[in-house]
C-alpha positions in Angstrom: 3.3 39.4 41.2 4.0 38.6 44.8 0.9 39.1 47.0 0.3 38.6 50.7 -3.2 37.1 50.6 -4.1 39.0 53.8 -3.4 42.4 52.2 -6.6 43.8 50.6 -4.8 46.0 48.0 -2.5 43.1 47.0 -5.2 40.6 46.8 -7.4 42.9 44.7 -4.5 43.5 42.3 -3.8 39.8 42.0 -7.4 39.0 41.3 -8.0 41.7 38.7 -4.7 40.9 36.9 -5.5 37.1 36.7 -9.3 37.2 36.6 -9.4 34.2 38.9 -8.6 33.2 42.5 -5.9 30.6 42.9 -6.6 27.6 45.1 -3.9 28.7 47.7 -5.6 32.1 47.9 -9.0 30.5 48.5 -7.5 28.3 51.2 -5.9 31.2 52.9 -9.0 33.3 52.6 -11.2 30.6 54.1 -8.8 29.9 56.9 -8.7 33.6 57.9 -12.5 34.0 57.9 -13.1 30.8 59.8 -10.4 31.5 62.4 -12.0 34.9 63.1 -15.5 33.3 63.3 -14.4 30.5 65.7 -12.9 33.0 68.0 -15.6 35.7 67.7 -18.9 34.1 66.5 -22.1 35.9 67.5 -24.4 33.7 69.5 -27.9 33.7 68.0 -30.8 31.4 68.7 -31.6 30.8 65.0 -28.1 29.4 64.6 -28.9 26.6 67.0 -31.6 25.1 64.8 -31.9 23.5 61.4 -35.7 23.9 61.3 -36.4 25.7 58.0 -39.5 27.4 59.5 -37.5 28.9 62.4 -34.7 29.9 60.1 -37.1 31.6 57.7 -38.7 33.6 60.5 -35.2 34.9 61.5 -34.2 35.7 58.0 -37.4 37.7 57.3 -37.1 39.5 60.7 -33.5 40.4 60.1 -34.2 42.2 56.9 -33.5 45.9 57.8 -34.1 45.2 61.5 -31.5 45.4 64.2 -30.4 42.1 65.6 -31.1 43.1 69.2 -34.7 43.7 68.4 -35.0 40.5 66.4 -33.6 38.5 69.4 -36.7 39.4 71.4 -39.3 39.2 68.7 -38.0 35.9 67.3 -38.6 34.1 70.6 -42.0 35.8 71.1 -43.1 34.9 67.6 -42.1 31.2 67.9 -43.8 30.9 71.3 -47.0 32.2 69.7 -46.7 30.3 66.4 -44.3 27.4 67.1 -44.7 25.8 63.7 -46.1 26.1 60.2 -49.5 24.8 61.1 -50.0 27.3 63.9 -49.0 30.2 61.8 -51.1 29.1 58.9 -54.2 28.7 61.1 -53.7 32.0 63.1 -55.9 35.0 62.3 -53.9 37.7 60.6 -54.6 40.3 63.4 -52.9 37.9 65.9 -49.9 37.6 63.7 -49.6 41.4 63.2 -49.9 42.0 67.0 -46.9 39.9 67.6 -45.1 41.5 64.7 -45.6 45.0 66.0 -42.3 46.8 66.5 -40.5 45.2 63.6 -42.1 47.3 60.9 -42.7 46.2 57.3 -46.0 44.5 58.2 -46.3 43.1 54.7 -43.5 40.7 55.6 -45.7 39.2 58.4 -48.5 38.8 55.9 -46.1 37.1 53.5 -44.9 34.7 56.2 -48.4 33.7 57.0 -49.2 33.1 53.3 -46.0 31.1 53.0 -47.0 28.9 55.9 -50.4 28.4 54.3 -48.9 27.3 51.0 -46.4 24.9 52.7 -49.2 23.3 54.8 -51.7 23.1 51.9 -49.5 22.2 49.0 -46.4 20.5 50.5 -48.1 18.6 53.4 -46.4 20.8 55.9 -42.8 20.0 54.7 -40.6 22.8 53.6 -39.1 22.3 50.1 -35.4 21.9 50.3 -34.3 23.3 46.9 -33.7 26.9 46.0 -36.0 26.8 43.0 -38.9 25.4 45.0 -38.3 27.8 47.9 -38.3 30.8 45.5 -41.9 29.8 44.5 -43.2 30.4 48.0 -44.8 33.8 48.9 -42.4 36.4 50.2 -39.3 34.4 49.6 -36.8 36.1 47.2 -33.4 34.9 45.8 -31.4 35.7 48.9 -33.9 34.3 51.5 -34.3 31.0 49.4 -30.6 30.5 49.4 -30.2 31.3 53.1 -32.9 28.9 54.2 -31.5 26.2 51.9 -27.9 26.7 53.2 -28.8 27.0 56.9 -31.5 24.3 57.1 -30.4 21.9 54.4 -26.7 22.6 53.7 -27.4 23.5 50.1 -24.3 25.2 48.8 -25.5 28.0 46.5 -23.8 31.5 46.2 -25.7 34.2 48.0 -25.2 37.9 48.7 -26.4 40.0 51.5 -25.0 43.2 53.1 -22.3 41.5 55.2 -21.3 39.1 52.6 -21.0 42.0 50.1 -18.9 43.9 52.6 -16.3 41.1 52.9 -15.8 40.7 49.2 -15.7 44.4 48.5 -13.0 44.8 51.2 -10.8 42.0 50.0 -11.3 41.8 46.2 -12.4 45.3 45.3 -10.1 47.5 47.4 -10.7 51.2 46.5 -13.1 50.2 43.7 -16.3 52.1 43.4 -19.8 51.2 42.1 -19.2 47.5 42.2 -22.1 45.4 41.1 -23.2 42.2 42.8 -22.8 40.5 39.4 -19.0 41.1 39.8 -19.0 39.8 43.3 -21.0 36.7 42.8 -18.3 34.7 41.0 -16.0 35.3 44.0 -18.7 34.1 46.4 -19.0 31.0 44.4 -15.3 30.4 44.0 -14.6 30.7 47.7 -17.7 28.9 48.9 -17.1 26.0 51.3 -19.4 23.4 49.7 -18.8 20.9 52.4 -20.2 23.2 55.1 -22.0 26.2 53.6 -24.0 26.7 56.8 -20.9 27.5 59.0 -19.1 29.3 56.1 -21.9 31.8 55.5 -22.3 32.4 59.3 -18.5 33.1 59.4 -18.5 35.4 56.4 -21.4 37.4 57.8 -19.8 37.8 61.2 -16.5 38.8 59.5 -18.5 41.4 57.5 -20.0 42.9 60.7 -16.5 43.3 62.1 -15.3 45.0 58.9 -18.1 47.5 59.2 -17.1 48.4 62.7 -13.4 48.7 61.8 -13.5 50.5 58.5 -15.8 53.1 56.8 -18.6 50.9 55.6 -17.2 49.2 52.4 -20.8 48.5 51.4 -21.0 52.2 50.3 -18.8 51.2 47.4 -21.5 48.9 46.1 -23.6 49.9 43.1 -26.6 48.6 45.1 -26.0 50.6 48.2 -29.1 52.5 49.2 -29.1 54.9 52.2 -31.9 54.0 54.6 -34.5 56.7 54.4 -35.6 58.5 57.5 -38.6 56.8 59.3 -39.8 59.9 61.0 -42.3 61.6 58.7 -42.1 58.9 56.1 -44.9 57.0 54.4 -43.6 53.9 56.2 -44.3 55.6 59.5 -47.8 56.7 58.4 -48.6 53.1 57.4 -47.4 51.9 60.7 -49.5 54.4 62.6 -52.6 53.6 60.6 -52.3 49.9 61.3 -51.8 50.6 65.0 -55.0 52.7 65.1 -57.0 50.1 63.2 -55.7 47.3 65.4 -56.5 49.2 68.6 -60.0 50.1 67.3 -61.3 47.7 64.5 -64.0 49.5 62.5 -62.4 53.0 62.9 -63.5 55.4 60.1 -61.3 57.4 57.8 -61.8 60.9 59.3 -61.1 59.6 62.9 -57.7 58.4 61.7 -57.0 61.7 59.8 -57.9 63.6 63.0 -56.0 61.5 65.4 -52.9 61.3 63.3 -53.1 64.9 62.1 -52.3 63.5 58.7 -53.1 64.5 55.1 -56.4 63.0 54.1 -55.3 62.1 50.6 -52.2 60.3 52.0 -54.3 58.4 54.5 -56.8 57.3 51.7 -54.0 56.2 49.4 -52.4 54.1 52.1 -55.6 52.5 53.2 -56.4 51.6 49.6 -52.9 50.1 49.1 -53.1 48.1 52.4 -56.4 46.7 51.2 -54.9 45.6 47.9 -52.0 43.9 49.7 -54.5 42.0 51.9 -53.6 43.6 55.2 -56.9 45.5 55.6 -60.5 45.1 54.7 -63.3 47.7 54.8 -66.6 47.0 56.6 -69.1 49.7 55.8 -67.3 53.0 56.4 -64.8 51.5 58.8 -61.5 49.6 58.5 -60.2 46.5 60.2 -57.3 44.0 59.7 -58.1 41.3 57.2 -59.9 38.5 59.0 -60.8 40.5 62.1 -64.5 40.1 61.6 -64.0 36.3 61.2 -62.5 35.8 64.6 -64.3 33.8 67.3 
């Protein structure tokens, strides 16, 4: 079968007929992605460093958060906590205050715990292997591979939304409900093992372009989940509760219920969950961020 490697339908057909990707196709695919990247790369501060700490901060912030917002918060966070030791030693309320606006406050808590573990158990040096990184608090399979690739040039296959988009577009043209397990062999087969850092940046930027040019190919993934509305959600209630507690440490339950005009049962459930997670602690009848009463 003749196939133009730059034709998604043809490339999809060729791949699914043969079950593999020929070396010449890999070369053409890489050349196309890298040519686009070198002409259209997105400038980002975290791409200018190989510090695993700074890269980890960016990766956690970028999870379900717009890049423009991360640009501001990334700089603010690193000014406040320039390294692992500073983040590990910082009171949690200070970390959460800087994190405000990004949402998912548990991620800030996980970052702080990660810093504590690296300082206490690894003498302040980030582990460089995927298996060791995955043992750190809050670091899952994707984040471990991203930090390993961008900080240490470790070439391991990884999948995130933009990477997924690229492979769905080129190798699963018009296919529906495609699992990551089917995509992963292609990520591995096309991976530039000599320069995984630049390669993944290139694939991600190419994926952003595809989302702008075509109806989002990611919707054809089995793992596609539509982002739930924030307004009126439990996430919003948690965020509002934390904001009230940070503004007034020691605030009591009924004051929060009244100020937020929220359901009392929902407020109580969330406060209990946030205590179990280590975000909050209860002092008498009031609530404060974990560690607030230990400051000073």
